Every structure is written in C-alpha cells, then in structure tokens.
C-alpha positions as CSV (number, residue, x, y, z in Angstrom):
1,X,-12.2,7.0,-6.8
2,X,-15.1,5.5,-4.9
3,X,-14.6,4.6,-1.2
4,X,-17.0,2.7,1.1
5,X,-17.3,2.5,4.9
6,X,-19.6,0.5,7.1
7,X,-21.3,1.9,10.2
8,X,-21.9,-0.8,12.8
9,X,-24.8,0.2,15.1
10,X,-26.6,-1.5,17.9
11,X,-30.4,-1.2,17.6
12,X,-33.2,-2.1,20.0
13,X,-34.5,-5.6,19.8
14,X,-37.8,-5.8,17.8
15,X,-39.9,-9.0,17.7
16,X,-41.0,-8.2,14.2
17,X,-37.5,-7.9,12.9
18,X,-36.4,-11.1,14.6
19,X,-39.4,-12.9,13.2
20,X,-38.6,-11.6,9.7
21,X,-35.1,-13.0,10.0
22,X,-36.3,-16.4,11.1
23,X,-38.8,-16.6,8.3
24,X,-36.1,-15.4,5.8
25,X,-33.8,-18.3,7.0
26,X,-36.6,-20.8,6.5
27,X,-37.2,-19.5,3.0
28,X,-33.4,-19.9,2.2
29,X,-33.5,-23.5,3.5
30,X,-36.6,-24.3,1.4
31,X,-35.2,-22.8,-1.8
32,X,-31.8,-24.6,-1.2
33,X,-33.6,-27.9,-0.6
34,X,-35.6,-27.6,-3.8
35,X,-32.4,-26.7,-5.8
36,X,-30.5,-29.6,-4.2
37,X,-33.2,-32.2,-5.0
38,X,-33.5,-31.0,-8.6
39,X,-29.7,-30.6,-9.1
40,X,-30.2,-26.9,-10.0
41,X,-27.7,-24.2,-8.9
42,X,-28.1,-21.6,-11.7
43,X,-29.7,-18.5,-10.2
44,X,-32.2,-17.9,-13.0
45,X,-33.3,-21.5,-13.2
46,X,-33.7,-21.6,-9.4
47,X,-35.7,-18.4,-9.6
48,X,-38.2,-20.0,-12.1
49,X,-38.4,-23.1,-10.0
50,X,-38.9,-21.6,-6.5
51,X,-40.0,-18.0,-6.6
52,X,-43.8,-18.4,-6.6
53,X,-43.7,-21.4,-4.2
54,X,-41.6,-19.5,-1.7
55,X,-43.7,-16.3,-2.1
56,X,-46.9,-18.2,-1.3
57,X,-45.4,-20.4,1.4
58,X,-43.6,-17.7,3.5
59,X,-45.4,-14.5,2.4
60,X,-42.2,-12.5,2.4
61,X,-41.6,-9.3,0.4
62,X,-40.4,-9.9,-3.2
63,X,-36.9,-8.5,-2.5
64,X,-36.5,-11.0,0.4
65,X,-37.3,-13.9,-1.9
66,X,-34.8,-12.6,-4.5
67,X,-32.0,-12.3,-1.9
68,X,-32.8,-15.8,-0.6
69,X,-32.6,-17.2,-4.2
70,X,-29.2,-15.5,-4.6
71,X,-27.8,-16.9,-1.4
72,X,-29.2,-20.4,-2.2
73,X,-27.6,-20.3,-5.7
74,X,-24.2,-19.3,-4.3
75,X,-24.4,-22.1,-1.7
76,X,-25.5,-24.8,-4.3
77,X,-22.7,-23.8,-6.7
78,X,-20.2,-24.1,-3.8
79,X,-21.5,-27.6,-2.9
80,X,-21.3,-28.6,-6.6
81,X,-17.7,-27.5,-7.1
82,X,-16.4,-28.8,-3.7
83,X,-18.6,-31.9,-3.7
84,X,-20.1,-31.0,-0.3
85,X,-23.2,-32.3,1.5
86,X,-26.6,-30.6,1.9
87,X,-26.1,-27.4,3.9
88,X,-27.7,-26.3,7.1
89,X,-28.4,-22.6,7.7
90,X,-28.5,-20.6,10.9
91,X,-31.8,-20.0,12.6
92,X,-31.4,-16.2,12.0
93,X,-29.6,-15.5,8.8
94,X,-28.4,-11.9,8.2
95,X,-31.0,-9.9,6.3
96,X,-29.8,-7.6,3.5
97,X,-31.5,-4.4,2.5
98,X,-31.0,-1.9,-0.3
99,X,-32.6,1.5,-1.1
100,X,-35.8,-0.3,-2.1
101,X,-36.3,-1.9,1.3
102,X,-34.8,0.6,3.8
103,X,-34.3,4.4,4.3
104,X,-31.9,6.2,6.5
105,X,-32.0,9.4,8.6
106,X,-29.9,10.7,11.4
107,X,-32.2,9.4,14.2
108,X,-34.0,6.4,12.7
109,X,-34.1,3.9,9.9
110,X,-37.1,2.5,8.2
111,X,-36.9,-1.2,7.4
112,X,-39.2,-3.5,5.4
113,X,-40.5,-6.5,7.4
114,X,-43.0,-9.3,6.8
115,X,-45.7,-7.0,8.0
116,X,-44.7,-3.8,6.2
117,X,-42.2,-1.1,7.1
118,X,-41.4,0.0,10.6
119,X,-39.2,2.8,12.1
120,X,-36.3,1.8,14.3
121,X,-34.6,4.5,16.4
122,X,-30.8,4.6,16.2
123,X,-27.9,6.3,18.0
124,X,-24.9,7.1,15.9
125,X,-21.5,7.3,17.8
126,X,-19.7,10.6,17.4
127,X,-16.9,8.9,15.5
128,X,-19.2,8.1,12.6
129,X,-20.4,11.8,12.2
130,X,-17.8,12.4,9.5
131,X,-19.5,9.9,7.2
132,X,-23.1,11.1,7.6
133,X,-22.8,13.4,4.5
134,X,-21.9,10.4,2.4
135,X,-24.5,8.5,0.3
136,X,-26.0,5.5,2.1
137,X,-26.2,2.3,0.0
138,X,-27.1,-0.9,1.7
139,X,-27.7,-2.3,5.1
140,X,-27.4,-5.7,6.8
141,X,-29.4,-6.8,9.9
142,X,-27.7,-9.3,12.2
143,X,-29.1,-10.9,15.3
144,X,-26.8,-12.4,18.0
145,X,-29.0,-15.0,19.7
146,X,-26.5,-15.7,22.4
147,X,-26.3,-12.0,23.5
148,X,-29.9,-11.3,22.5
149,X,-28.7,-8.2,20.6
150,X,-29.6,-6.9,17.1
151,X,-27.0,-5.0,15.0
152,X,-27.5,-3.0,11.8
153,X,-24.5,-2.5,9.5
154,X,-25.1,0.4,7.1
155,X,-22.8,0.9,4.1
156,X,-22.0,4.5,2.9
157,X,-20.0,5.5,-0.2
158,X,-18.5,8.6,-1.6
159,X,-16.7,9.5,-4.9
160,X,-13.4,11.3,-4.3
161,X,-12.2,13.6,-7.1
162,X,-8.7,12.7,-8.3
163,X,-6.1,14.7,-6.4
164,X,-2.9,15.9,-8.0
165,X,0.1,14.3,-6.5
166,X,1.9,17.6,-5.9
167,X,2.5,17.2,-2.2
168,X,5.1,15.6,0.0
169,X,6.3,12.0,-0.6
170,X,6.6,9.8,2.5
171,X,8.6,6.5,2.4
172,X,7.6,4.0,5.1
173,X,9.9,1.1,5.9
174,X,8.2,-1.8,7.8
175,X,10.0,-4.2,10.0
176,X,9.8,-6.4,13.1
177,X,11.9,-4.6,15.7
178,X,10.6,-1.3,14.3
179,X,7.0,-1.8,13.2
180,X,7.4,1.3,10.9
181,X,9.9,4.0,10.2
182,X,8.9,7.0,8.0
183,X,11.1,9.3,6.0
184,X,9.9,12.2,8.2
185,X,11.7,10.6,11.2
186,X,8.8,8.9,12.9
187,X,9.8,5.6,14.6
188,X,7.3,3.0,15.9
189,X,9.2,0.4,17.8
190,X,7.8,-3.0,18.8
191,X,9.2,-3.4,22.3
192,X,5.7,-3.5,24.0
193,X,4.2,-5.6,21.2
194,X,7.0,-8.2,21.3
195,X,6.7,-8.4,25.1
196,X,2.9,-9.1,25.0
197,X,3.2,-11.5,22.0
198,X,5.9,-13.4,23.9
199,X,3.5,-13.8,26.9
200,X,0.9,-15.2,24.5
201,X,3.4,-17.5,23.0
202,X,4.5,-18.9,26.4
203,X,0.9,-19.4,27.5
204,X,0.0,-21.1,24.2
205,X,2.9,-23.6,24.5
206,X,1.8,-24.5,28.0
207,X,-1.7,-25.1,26.9
208,X,-0.7,-27.1,23.8
209,X,1.3,-29.4,25.9
210,X,-1.8,-30.3,28.0
211,X,-4.1,-31.1,25.1
212,X,-7.3,-31.2,27.2
213,X,-10.7,-29.9,26.0
214,X,-10.5,-26.9,28.4
215,X,-7.0,-26.0,27.2
216,X,-8.2,-26.1,23.6
217,X,-11.1,-23.8,24.4
218,X,-8.7,-21.4,26.1
219,X,-6.3,-21.6,23.2
220,X,-9.1,-20.4,20.9
221,X,-9.8,-17.4,23.2
222,X,-6.1,-16.5,23.4
223,X,-5.8,-16.5,19.6
224,X,-8.7,-14.1,19.4
225,X,-7.3,-11.8,22.1
226,X,-3.9,-11.7,20.3
227,X,-5.5,-10.9,16.9
228,X,-7.6,-8.1,18.4
229,X,-4.5,-6.7,20.2
230,X,-2.4,-6.6,17.0
231,X,-5.4,-5.1,15.1
232,X,-5.7,-2.3,17.6
233,X,-1.9,-1.6,17.5
234,X,-2.0,-1.5,13.7
235,X,-5.0,0.9,13.7
236,X,-3.2,3.2,16.1
237,X,0.1,3.2,14.2
238,X,-1.6,3.8,10.8
239,X,-3.7,6.6,12.2
240,X,-0.6,8.3,13.6
241,X,1.3,8.0,10.3
242,X,-1.6,9.4,8.2
243,X,-2.9,12.1,10.5
244,X,-0.2,14.7,9.8
245,X,-0.3,14.2,6.0
246,X,-2.3,16.3,3.6
247,X,-4.4,15.6,0.5
248,X,-2.1,15.4,-2.5
249,X,0.7,13.7,-0.5
250,X,2.0,10.3,-1.6
251,X,2.8,7.3,0.6
252,X,5.4,4.8,-0.6
253,X,5.1,1.2,0.8
254,X,7.1,-1.9,0.1
255,X,6.0,-5.0,-1.9
256,X,6.7,-7.6,0.7
257,X,5.0,-10.6,-0.9
258,X,7.0,-13.8,-0.3
259,X,9.1,-12.3,2.5
260,X,8.0,-15.2,4.8
261,X,10.0,-17.6,2.7
262,X,13.3,-16.1,4.0
263,X,15.2,-18.7,6.0
264,X,16.5,-18.2,9.5
265,X,16.7,-19.8,12.9
266,X,13.6,-20.8,14.9
267,X,13.2,-17.5,16.7
268,X,13.6,-15.5,13.5
269,X,11.0,-17.7,11.7
270,X,8.5,-17.2,14.5
271,X,8.7,-13.4,14.5
272,X,8.7,-13.3,10.7
273,X,5.6,-15.5,10.5
274,X,3.8,-13.6,13.2
275,X,4.5,-10.2,11.6
276,X,1.3,-8.6,10.5
277,X,2.8,-6.3,7.9
278,X,-0.1,-6.9,5.4
279,X,-2.8,-5.7,7.8
280,X,-0.8,-2.6,8.7
281,X,-0.2,-1.8,5.0
282,X,-4.0,-2.1,4.3
283,X,-4.9,0.1,7.3
284,X,-2.4,2.7,6.1
285,X,-3.8,2.5,2.5
286,X,-7.5,2.9,3.3
287,X,-6.9,5.7,5.8
288,X,-4.7,7.5,3.2
289,X,-7.2,7.1,0.4
290,X,-10.0,8.4,2.6
291,X,-7.9,11.5,3.1
292,X,-7.1,12.0,-0.6
293,X,-3.5,10.6,-0.3
294,X,-2.2,8.3,-3.0
295,X,-0.4,5.0,-2.0
296,X,2.2,3.4,-4.2
297,X,4.0,0.1,-3.8
298,X,7.7,-0.3,-4.9
299,X,10.2,-3.1,-4.9
300,X,12.1,-3.1,-1.6
301,X,15.2,-4.8,-2.9
302,X,18.4,-2.9,-2.1
303,X,16.7,-0.2,-0.1
304,X,18.7,-1.4,3.0
305,X,22.0,-1.5,1.2
306,X,22.0,1.7,-0.8
307,X,23.2,5.0,0.6
308,X,20.3,7.4,0.5
309,X,22.8,10.3,0.0
310,X,25.1,9.2,-2.8
311,X,23.3,6.0,-4.0
312,X,26.4,4.0,-3.5
313,X,26.3,0.2,-2.7
314,X,29.7,0.4,-1.0
315,X,28.1,0.4,2.5
316,X,28.1,-1.6,5.7
317,X,25.5,-2.1,8.5
318,X,26.1,-2.9,12.2
319,X,22.8,-3.7,13.7
320,X,20.8,-0.4,13.7
321,X,23.6,1.7,12.3
322,X,24.1,2.3,8.6
323,X,27.4,3.7,7.2
324,X,28.4,4.5,3.7
325,X,32.0,3.8,3.0
326,X,31.9,6.0,-0.1
327,X,30.8,9.3,1.5
328,X,31.0,8.5,5.2
329,X,27.3,9.2,5.7
330,X,26.0,7.6,8.9
331,X,22.4,7.2,10.2
332,X,19.8,4.7,11.4
333,X,19.5,1.9,9.0
334,X,15.7,1.8,8.9
335,X,15.6,5.6,8.4
336,X,18.0,5.2,5.5
337,X,15.7,2.5,4.0
338,X,12.7,4.9,4.3
339,X,14.7,7.6,2.5
340,X,15.4,5.2,-0.3
341,X,11.7,4.3,-0.5
342,X,10.9,8.0,-0.7
343,X,13.5,8.4,-3.5
344,X,12.0,5.3,-5.3
345,X,8.5,6.9,-5.0
346,X,9.8,10.2,-6.4
347,X,11.4,8.5,-9.4
348,X,8.3,6.3,-9.9
349,X,6.2,9.4,-10.3
350,X,8.8,10.8,-12.7
351,X,8.8,7.4,-14.6
352,X,12.6,7.1,-14.1
353,X,13.6,4.5,-11.6
354,X,17.4,4.4,-11.1
355,X,18.9,1.0,-11.9
356,X,20.7,0.8,-8.6
357,X,17.3,0.5,-6.8
358,X,16.0,-2.4,-8.8
359,X,19.0,-4.7,-8.8
360,X,18.8,-8.0,-6.8
361,X,19.7,-7.8,-3.2
362,X,18.4,-8.9,0.2
363,X,15.3,-7.4,1.7
364,X,16.0,-4.8,4.3
365,X,16.0,-6.1,7.9
366,X,14.4,-4.4,10.8
367,X,16.4,-2.8,13.6
368,X,16.2,-0.6,16.7
369,X,16.5,3.2,16.1
370,X,19.8,4.7,17.1
371,X,20.5,7.9,19.0
372,X,21.8,9.5,15.8
373,X,18.3,10.3,14.7
374,X,15.7,12.3,16.5
375,X,12.4,10.5,16.3
376,X,8.9,10.1,17.7
377,X,8.9,6.7,19.4
378,X,5.7,4.8,19.5
379,X,5.1,2.5,22.5
C-alpha cells in the first residue's frame, strides 16, 4: 500500500524563481494559442507543433516546456469538450518539479530555473519531521502575488507493508447530534459545533436579505470561515479516534451515500445537508492507513434497530435510549449502533454477514449520549 503526503513550506522570495514562473506562464499561453489557432489538443501533436518554437522563444529548460505542453493540452481538450472560449492564464502559474529538476535535503532544496539551478534554504516545521524518512517525489512552486509570498509543496511517498488484521475491531457510528460514537465508548457530541453553525446560519440569512455588494463579499468570507472551522473539528475528532489504535486494528465505517435524500422538516433538512460526514470519514481513513490500520465500509441498514446483544429486531428507541424488548438490554442508541457496526466488521472479515444486518430498514438516527454509558465527551 502506497501513501502520499504533501509538505507545504514557506520559502524566501527569490527574483529568479518568480521570473521563471512568469516566463513559464508566458510559454503556456503561447503554446495554448498555437494549439487553439490550429485546432490541435492532442499532446503529441501539440509537442511536434510547438516544442522547438517555445524552446527558442523563451529559453526555458526542456522539462518546463514539456510541462507547459501537458497543461496546454489538458486545457485545450477541456475547451473542446465543453465548447469554451480561449483561456487566459495567471501571470504566475504554479511550477512543477520532479527528481530531474529538483533535489531535497533537510535544510535546503535545489531548484532548476531559467538560469540554472539554485539552492533555496527551507525550515521544516516539527510536525513534518515524521515524514522526512519517506521518499520525496515531486514539488510545486506557488507564488501569491497579493501576499508577495512564495510556497513550495513537496510530495513524499512511502510503501507500507500489508498488516495482518489480527487486532481490535472498532465500529464508528456517525451522526448529527453525536458527530461520532465508537464501540470503545468514545462520544463526540456536536453541541459546540451546532451552536457556532447556528450563528453562521443567522448571520448568513441577515446578509442574504440585504443583497448588497458588501454583504455578498462578507457572505463569501463567512462561507470560508465556516468550512475551515468544520475542517479543523473533523481533523481533531479523527485524530482522537485513531490515536489510541494500533497497527493491525480495523475501523468499521458506514456507507452513507444517498443519506441526504431522507425527507424531514426544514430544520432536519438543514442539519442533514450541512453534515460533513464524508470529510470526517476521509480524515479517519487516511489517518488510519498512515498508521497501518485497515478501514472497511459496511451497509448501515438496521444497525440502529438491532439489539447488539441478542440480534433481535424486537426493540424500541426513545430519543437516545435503546431498549431490547426481547432480552431487556438497555444502553445508548448510538453506542448500540457502533456495537452492531463492530459486529458487521467482524463478520465481514470472516466472510459471514448475518442476514439480520443486511435487511432493509431505516438508517440509524443521531442522538445525545445517555448517562447509562461512561464515555469520553468531545467538546
């Protein structure tokens, strides 16, 4: 299993790098113009048409010209399929490097420019130290003209040996009132998240009713703030879930595709459509895989109705409390669902799913943890 991570570093501004990016952008525009005029989008045909012209005109390294042709070909194909107009590129296009055009060491990188290779000092944040023994692959140079800041994104990769799934199985039930509940009795409620999202919702409705240019600009800023807030919350939750687990463990998540089609009142529809379950699942998955933990997805149907103790469907639920009428087993409903997910994962590994877990039923609904279960509450 091969995993990749990207280190995002700030580097000192260098006039030669900025000039290289500007010339590179001009080369892309020139190649795209030639392809557009001659109705050519095929990469190889575009290469034969423009390579030597661009090489002579801009005096760029060969790899720069090849990358420019690749980008121009992709753009021209997109225009052709979508019937778009002639494109305009940024003044400073991101510049891509591979092992032929850059080298990496702990204190500096060596990059190819229009005037040969130069050394750029770098400072690597402590958080990234755990990736430094991985293999570096590619790099991308980005210049933010508004901030007058240059960034270098370096991609590292590593092959992980296949780990035997002989560890613990953890079922994770996702919801709205409880962002996540795990089968090892960890609860992550959403009281704080819902409070902040409600403030964003109120402010958004006020600004939308005005409809002025300034209100539209502020709406865009608010949208970015809300997305960044939820992203940070999902990162923190996924990190806390994966941290205590060990290589060889297995995480069981729900296949929630199509859940937004569930009907409800206006309030329920809002929370359902603003629920960022997919992002949280992907954060859990990539953090787990980096640690050698396998992730499986199972059908969530009936996990909220089945008794995790006797597998009976003769049950009832009162808000957060789940009760089995067959064996009188009582516990938090979301915790019961996580137990069922754990059982589904165990049977999935054994290739023997019980029929009761795959029959049609409603998707489990989120709820607040009850006092019946001791849990770690996330705020």
